[in-house]
C-alpha positions in Angstrom: -0.3 -0.2 0.1 2.8 2.2 1.0 4.2 1.3 -2.2 1.5 2.3 -4.1 0.8 5.5 -2.8 4.4 6.3 -3.5 3.9 5.5 -7.0 0.7 7.7 -7.3 3.0 10.2 -6.0 5.8 10.4 -8.0 3.8 10.4 -11.1 1.5 13.1 -9.6 5.0 15.0 -9.4 5.8 14.2 -12.8 3.0 15.5 -14.1 3.3 18.4 -12.1 6.7 18.8 -13.1 5.6 18.8 -16.5 2.7 21.3 -16.9 5.4 24.1 -15.3 7.5 23.0 -17.9 5.0 23.6 -20.8 3.9 26.8 -19.1 7.7 27.8 -18.8 8.3 27.4 -22.4 5.5 28.4 -24.2 4.8 31.9 -22.0 2.5 33.0 -24.8 0.0 30.4 -24.5 -3.5 32.0 -24.6 -6.3 29.6 -24.1 -6.9 26.6 -21.5 -9.3 23.8 -22.5 -9.7 20.3 -20.3 -9.8 17.8 -22.8 -11.1 13.6 -22.9 -8.2 11.5 -22.6 -10.2 9.5 -25.7 -9.9 13.4 -28.3 -5.7 13.4 -27.8 -5.7 11.3 -30.7 -8.0 13.1 -32.8 -6.0 16.3 -31.4 -2.2 14.4 -32.7 -3.8 13.2 -36.2 -4.9 17.0 -37.0 -2.2 18.2 -35.9 0.4 16.6 -38.4 -1.6 16.8 -40.9 -1.3 20.6 -40.7 2.6 19.9 -40.6 2.6 17.7 -43.9 0.5 20.0 -45.3 2.9 22.7 -44.4 6.3 23.8 -46.1 7.4 25.0 -42.4 7.9 21.4 -40.9 10.0 23.2 -37.9 9.7 21.8 -34.4 7.3 24.6 -33.3 4.7 23.0 -35.3 5.0 20.2 -33.9 2.6 19.4 -31.1 3.2 18.1 -27.6 1.4 15.4 -26.7 1.7 12.7 -24.3 -0.8 10.9 -21.7 -1.6 14.1 -20.1 -0.9 17.2 -21.7 -1.2 19.0 -25.4 0.2 21.9 -26.5 0.5 23.6 -30.0 0.0 27.2 -31.2 0.1 28.2 -27.9 -3.0 26.1 -27.1 -3.0 24.1 -23.9 -5.1 21.2 -23.8 -5.1 19.3 -20.3 -6.6 15.8 -19.7 -9.5 15.2 -17.3 -7.6 12.0 -15.9 -4.8 13.8 -14.6 -6.9 17.4 -13.0 -7.7 15.3 -9.2 -4.0 13.7 -8.8 -2.5 17.4 -10.6 -4.7 19.5 -8.1 -3.6 17.5 -5.2 0.1 17.9 -5.9 0.0 21.3 -6.8 -2.2 22.3 -3.5 0.3 20.4 -1.3 3.4 22.0 -3.1 2.0 25.5 -3.1 1.0 25.3 0.7 4.3 24.1 1.5 6.6 26.3 -0.5 4.0 29.0 1.0 4.7 27.8 4.5 8.8 27.9 4.1 8.7 31.5 1.9 6.2 33.1 5.2 9.6 31.7 7.6 11.5 33.2 5.3 9.8 36.4 5.5 10.0 36.2 9.2 13.8 35.7 9.3 14.6 38.1 6.7 18.0 39.5 8.1 19.0 35.3 8.6 18.5 34.6 4.9 20.2 35.3 1.4 18.3 37.2 -1.0 19.3 34.0 -3.3 17.2 31.7 -1.4 14.5 34.1 -1.1 14.9 34.3 -4.6 14.4 30.6 -5.0 11.3 29.6 -2.8 9.4 32.7 -4.4 10.1 31.4 -7.4 8.8 28.1 -6.3 5.2 30.2 -5.0 4.5 31.9 -7.9 5.3 28.1 -10.2 2.8 26.2 -8.1 0.5 29.3 -7.2 0.5 29.8 -11.2 -0.3 26.0 -12.0 -3.1 26.1 -9.2 -5.2 28.7 -10.4 -5.3 27.1 -13.5 -7.0 23.9 -12.1 -8.8 25.8 -9.8 -9.4 29.4 -10.4 -11.6 30.4 -7.0 -8.3 29.1 -5.2 -8.3 32.2 -3.4 -5.4 31.6 -1.2 -3.2 31.3 -4.4 -4.1 34.8 -6.0 -3.4 36.7 -3.1 0.1 34.5 -2.8 0.9 36.1 -5.9 -0.3 39.5 -5.1 1.8 39.2 -2.1 5.4 38.3 -4.6 4.6 40.9 -6.9 3.9 43.8 -4.6 7.8 43.3 -3.2 8.7 43.7 -7.0 8.9 46.6 -8.9 9.6 45.6 -12.5 6.3 46.5 -14.6 7.1 42.8 -16.7 5.7 41.1 -13.6 2.9 42.9 -13.2 1.9 42.2 -17.2 2.1 38.7 -16.7 -0.2 39.0 -14.0 -2.5 39.9 -16.6 -1.8 37.3 -19.1 -2.5 34.7 -16.4 -5.7 35.8 -15.4 -6.9 36.1 -18.7 -5.6 32.8 -19.3 -7.9 31.8 -16.7 -10.8 33.6 -18.2 -10.2 31.7 -21.5 -11.7 28.5 -19.6 -13.9 30.7 -16.9 -14.8 33.9 -18.2 -16.7 34.5 -14.8 -14.2 34.0 -12.6 -14.5 36.9 -9.7 -11.3 36.1 -8.5 -9.5 36.5 -12.2 -11.3 39.8 -13.0 -10.6 41.3 -9.2 -6.7 40.4 -9.9 -7.0 42.3 -12.8 -8.5 45.4 -11.2 -5.6 44.9 -8.2 -3.0 45.0 -11.2 -3.9 48.2 -13.2 -4.5 50.3 -9.8 -1.2 49.5 -8.7 0.4 50.1 -12.2 -1.7 53.3 -12.7 0.6 55.7 -11.3 3.7 54.5 -13.1 3.3 53.2 -16.4 3.5 54.9 -19.2 1.0 52.8 -21.3 -1.7 52.2 -19.3 -4.2 53.6 -21.7 -3.2 51.3 -24.4 -3.5 48.7 -21.6 -7.1 50.1 -20.6 -7.9 49.8 -24.6 -6.7 46.1 -24.5 -9.2 45.5 -21.2 -12.0 47.2 -23.2 -11.4 44.7 -26.3 -10.9 41.3 -24.1 -14.0 42.2 -22.2 -16.1 42.3 -25.6 -14.4 39.5 -26.4 -15.4 37.4 -23.8 -18.7 38.9 -23.7 -19.4 37.2 -27.5 -18.7 34.0 -25.8 -20.4 34.1 -22.3 -23.9 35.6 -22.8 -25.1 38.2 -19.9 -21.4 38.0 -17.8 -21.9 40.7 -15.5 -18.6 40.2 -14.2 -17.1 41.2 -17.4 -19.2 44.2 -18.3 -18.3 45.5 -14.3 -14.8 45.1 -15.1 -15.3 47.3 -17.8 -17.3 50.1 -16.1 -14.8 50.0 -13.5 -12.0 50.8 -16.0 -14.3 54.2 -17.2 -12.7 56.4 -14.0 -8.8 55.9 -15.5 -10.2 56.6 -19.3 -9.3 60.2 -20.6 -12.0 61.8 -21.9 -10.9 61.0 -25.6 -11.1 57.3 -25.1 -14.7 58.1 -22.8 -16.1 58.9 -26.4 -14.0 56.5 -28.1 -15.8 53.7 -26.1 -18.6 55.4 -26.0 -19.1 55.0 -29.8 -17.2 51.5 -30.5 -19.6 49.7 -27.4 -22.8 51.1 -29.7 -22.6 48.5 -32.4 -22.4 45.9 -29.9 -25.3 47.1 -28.1 -27.6 47.2 -31.3 -26.6 43.4 -31.8 -27.4 42.8 -28.3 -30.6 44.2 -27.1 -31.4 41.7 -23.9 -27.9 42.2 -22.5 -28.5 45.1 -19.7 -25.0 45.5 -18.7 -23.7 46.7 -21.6 -26.4 49.4 -21.7 -25.0 50.0 -18.5 -21.6 50.3 -19.5 -23.0 53.2 -21.6 -24.3 55.0 -18.8 -21.6 54.5 -16.8 -19.7 56.3 -20.2 -22.1 59.1 -20.2 -21.9 59.9 -16.4 -18.4 60.2 -17.2 -19.0 62.7 -19.8 -21.2 64.7 -17.8 -18.4 64.8 -14.6 -16.1 66.2 -17.7 -18.1 68.7 -19.0 -18.4 72.2 -18.5 -22.1 72.8 -18.3 -23.5 72.0 -22.1 -20.2 71.4 -23.6 -17.3 68.9 -23.0 -13.6 70.1 -24.5 -12.1 67.4 -25.9 -9.2 69.2 -27.2 -8.9 73.1 -28.8 -10.1 72.1 -31.8 -13.0 69.3 -30.8 -16.2 70.1 -28.0 -19.3 68.1 -27.9 -22.8 69.3 -27.0 -24.1 67.2 -24.3 -27.6 67.9 -25.2 -27.2 67.0 -28.6 -25.9 64.0 -27.6 -28.2 63.0 -25.0 -30.5 63.3 -28.0 -29.0 61.2 -30.3 -28.8 58.7 -27.6 -32.2 59.1 -27.1 -33.0 58.7 -31.3 -31.2 55.4 -31.3 -32.9 53.9 -28.0 -36.2 54.6 -29.7 -35.1 53.3 -32.8 -34.2 49.9 -31.2 -37.5 50.0 -28.9 -39.5 49.8 -32.1 -37.2 47.3 -33.9 -36.7 45.1 -31.0 -40.1 44.5 -29.6 -40.3 43.7 -25.8 -36.5 44.3 -24.6 -37.1 45.3 -21.1 -33.1 46.5 -20.9 -34.0 49.3 -24.0 -36.6 50.6 -21.5 -34.7 51.0 -18.9 -31.5 52.4 -20.4 -34.2 55.3 -21.6 -35.4 55.9 -17.8 -31.5 57.1 -17.5 -31.8 59.4 -20.7 -35.0 61.2 -19.9 -33.9 61.1 -15.9 -30.5 62.7 -16.7 -32.2 65.3 -20.0 -34.8 66.3 -18.0 -32.8 67.4 -15.2 -31.0 69.6 -17.7 -33.8 70.9 -19.8 -36.2 71.9 -16.8 -33.4 74.3 -15.7 -34.8 77.0 -18.8 -37.9 74.9 -19.5 -36.0 75.1 -23.5 -36.9 71.9 -25.5 -38.8 70.1 -22.8 -42.1 70.6 -24.2 -40.7 68.5 -27.3 -39.5 65.9 -25.5 -42.9 65.5 -23.7 -44.5 65.3 -27.4 -41.8 62.9 -28.2 -42.4 60.5 -25.5 -46.1 60.7 -25.8 -46.3 59.3 -29.7 -43.7 56.8 -27.9 -46.6 55.5 -25.7 -49.4 55.7 -28.6 -46.6 53.6 -31.0 -45.9 51.4 -28.3 -49.3 50.3 -26.6 -51.3 48.9 -29.2 -50.8 44.6 -28.6 -52.0 43.1 -32.0 -54.2 40.3 -32.1 -51.6 37.1 -31.7 -50.4 35.6 -28.9 -47.0 36.9 -29.6 -45.8 37.6 -25.5 -42.9 40.3 -26.4 -45.9 42.5 -27.9 -47.4 42.3 -24.9 -44.2 43.2 -22.6 -43.6 46.1 -25.5 -46.8 47.3 -24.3 -46.6 46.8 -20.1 -42.8 48.5 -20.5 -43.8 51.6 -22.1 -47.0 52.0 -19.9 -45.3 51.7 -17.0 -42.3 54.0 -18.7 -45.2 56.6 -19.1 -46.1 56.2 -15.4 -42.7 57.1 -14.2 -42.3 60.1 -16.5 -45.5 61.4 -15.2 -44.3 61.2 -12.0 -40.6 62.8 -12.9 -41.6 65.5 -14.8 -41.7 69.0 -13.5 -44.9 69.8 -12.1 -46.4 71.8 -15.3 -45.4 69.5 -18.1 -46.1 66.3 -16.0 -50.2 67.9 -15.7 -50.0 68.3 -19.6 -48.7 65.6 -20.4 -50.9 63.9 -18.1 -54.0 65.6 -19.7 -52.5 64.6 -22.7 -52.4 61.1 -22.0 -55.5 60.7 -20.1 -55.3 59.3 -16.5 -58.0 56.9 -17.1 -56.1 56.1 -20.7 -53.4 55.3 -19.4 -54.4 53.3 -16.5 -56.4 50.8 -19.2 -53.1 50.5 -20.6 -51.5 49.2 -17.9 -54.7 47.0 -16.8 -54.5 45.9 -20.3 -50.8 44.8 -20.0 -50.7 43.4 -17.1 -54.3 42.8 -15.8 -53.2 40.8 -12.5 -51.4 44.3 -10.7 -54.7 46.3 -11.0 -54.6 47.1 -7.9 -51.6 48.6 -7.9 -52.1 50.9 -11.0 -55.3 52.0 -9.2 -52.9 53.3 -6.4 -50.3 54.9 -8.3 -52.9 56.3 -10.4 -55.2 57.4 -7.9 -53.4 59.2 -5.2 -51.5 62.0 -8.0 -54.6 63.5 -10.1 -55.7 66.1 -6.9 -52.4 66.7 -5.5 -51.0 67.4 -9.5 -54.0 70.2 -10.3 -53.7 71.8 -6.5 -49.7 72.8 -7.2 -50.8 73.4 -10.8 -53.1 76.6 -10.1 -51.5 77.0 -6.2 -55.0 77.4 -4.6 -55.2 78.2 -0.8 -56.1 75.4 1.5 -58.9 77.4 2.8 -60.6 77.9 -0.7 -60.2 74.3 -1.5 -61.6 73.5 2.3 -64.5 75.2 1.8 -65.5 73.6 -1.8 -64.9 70.5 -0.7 -67.1 70.9 2.2 -70.2 71.7 -0.1 -68.9 68.3 -2.2 -68.5 66.0 0.1 -70.2 67.3 3.3 -66.4 66.4 5.0 -63.5 69.2 5.6 -60.4 69.1 3.8 -58.5 66.7 6.6 -61.7 64.3 6.5 -61.6 64.2 2.8 -57.6 63.5 2.1 -58.0 61.0 4.7 -61.1 59.2 3.2 -59.6 59.2 -0.5 -55.5 59.4 0.2 -54.5 58.5 3.9 -50.9 58.1 3.2 -50.6 61.6 1.3 -48.7 64.6 2.9 -50.3 67.8 1.3 -47.6 70.4 0.7 -48.7 74.1 1.7 -49.8 76.1 -1.3 -50.4 79.9 -1.9 -53.4 81.9 -2.0 -55.3 81.5 -5.4 -59.0 81.0 -7.0 -60.4 77.9 -7.9 -60.6 76.8 -11.5 -63.1 74.6 -13.3 -60.7 71.7 -12.9 -61.0 71.4 -9.5 -65.0 71.8 -9.6 -64.8 68.8 -12.5 -62.5 66.9 -10.3 -64.9 67.4 -7.1 -67.3 66.4 -8.5 -65.8 62.6 -9.9 -65.6 61.9 -6.1 
């Protein structure tokens, strides 16, 4: 039994040494995969056929094949048959090297730099093999941070980016790998002359991974994290570049979230209505927002029932309304455009196509949100143009199971909005309500809208609109 265990350990150690040798001999490996032993023969035959058909018969064209690994064209395949013993041996070697390294650190004055470098090399080699075999092994990632942080050459940090990209080639949602990349960029941000090039490659990596791994929140969150490190020119370039990708992936809200992060950064860098990119290049913020709204409207009509598009429109509308409400210039045009969008999206054809029903629901809830958000005057104008009962019918038709919610949201604001529009004195309203309901203002409000707090209003006159509203009660 002991001889069997010893043989098993020696075989595992041999496999680990072979893996570390391959990684050392081919530092340009950019993809890792785990393959079944039965696939090695097929890969070997294909590799030799490519060699025979090529004029170049150098050794670099010949694949490295044995019972455990396949390596060709900077691609590495690891047999699933050796994963468990390889992981066990890599973990054991890593833990032993880490323990020895910590002992050297605590007694640094008593040890030579050569022995310390030797142990650091062991820690880095074993941790590299370990994170490739088990990407969520946090201790291995942290040990690499600890060793690299004591090294000053930029090449050490650049290799960490390469290694984490290698892990992401087979585990695109590995949070440890994405976090490791952010640590590297944060560490070199103040002293790296090619930071902008690195950020551009990071953006390309995220887009490449997002094509293979749909709805990858971690990848897009990493890309959003990069935005504060970008220059203004690079932010505008990213906004333009990501537009094509977003237009082809309208259900992926993460990409639109990234665009929102870019646009917020543009607002931070802008001076009032303009953002100055250079002495010869400026960008009009309002025009940029209007173009984004027009593009969003086009996508909404082209791709029916995509919630991510309506959520993106809420962000665009929120920012634009706040900017336009300062001088009210262009706000009326925006209200008219949103009204026409609702009427075009609220019709549900006589079919069982659920996307049309979703489109009607998203458009109606967007309009309800807009009525609550718009400044008082335009909010009432919008609601009068649309008609409260009309909007409520849209909501009830699109989502009848939430009819009580729509009644609750639509029923509470009518009185308050009209009172605010005409600035009616509380005393005058109280007198009129008393005549129509037989109760004072307090009793009326407690009966109809018990949880609403009526704002203090200036004196004015009672209009016919209030009389009509009161007759409804």
